[in-house]
C-alpha positions in Angstrom: 80.5 102.4 -28.9 82.2 100.9 -25.7 85.7 102.1 -27.1 84.3 105.4 -28.0 83.1 105.9 -24.5 86.4 105.1 -22.9 88.3 107.3 -25.3 86.2 110.2 -26.1 85.8 113.5 -24.3 82.2 112.9 -25.0 82.4 109.7 -22.6 84.8 109.0 -20.0 88.1 109.7 -22.0 90.0 113.0 -22.8 90.4 112.5 -26.6 88.6 115.3 -28.4 89.0 113.6 -31.7 89.0 109.9 -30.8 87.9 108.5 -34.2 91.1 106.9 -35.1 91.9 105.4 -31.8 88.3 104.1 -31.8 88.8 102.5 -35.2 92.1 100.9 -33.9 90.5 99.2 -31.0 86.8 98.6 -31.7 87.2 95.0 -32.7 88.6 94.3 -29.2 85.5 95.4 -27.7 83.2 93.0 -29.3 83.4 90.4 -26.6 82.2 93.0 -24.1 79.5 94.3 -26.2 78.3 90.6 -26.8 78.2 90.2 -22.9 76.1 93.2 -22.5 73.6 91.9 -25.0 73.6 88.5 -23.4 72.7 90.2 -20.1 69.9 92.2 -21.8 68.3 89.1 -23.4 66.9 88.1 -20.1 64.6 91.0 -18.6 64.4 91.8 -15.1 60.7 92.1 -13.6 61.2 95.8 -13.9 62.1 95.7 -17.5 58.9 93.5 -18.2 56.8 96.1 -16.3 58.2 98.9 -18.3 57.6 97.0 -21.6 54.0 96.4 -20.8 53.5 100.0 -19.8 55.1 101.0 -23.1 52.4 99.6 -25.3 52.4 97.8 -28.5 55.2 99.2 -30.6 58.3 97.0 -30.3 60.8 99.8 -30.6 59.0 101.7 -27.8 58.7 98.3 -25.7 62.5 97.8 -26.1 63.5 101.4 -25.4 61.2 101.4 -22.2 62.8 98.1 -20.9 66.5 99.0 -21.8 66.0 102.3 -19.8 64.5 100.2 -16.9 67.4 98.2 -17.0 69.9 101.1 -16.7 67.7 103.1 -14.3 67.1 106.0 -16.8 64.0 107.9 -16.9 61.7 107.9 -20.2 62.6 110.9 -22.2 60.4 112.4 -24.9 
């Protein structure tokens, strides 16, 4: 996903068909993806509050917490 974001026109890149390029480099992005997950394992106060407000469904709680972490509004 990180490689696709960097390469694809749907992200920050300019390649209209980035599938082959993404396949070639995705394994190199695993350390960066792992770093992101390590960051998200400790919630900020805003994430905790968003999780509480989301209710009891773990998927909704996680979604709300991650959205709070990236400063994104809830979508329906």
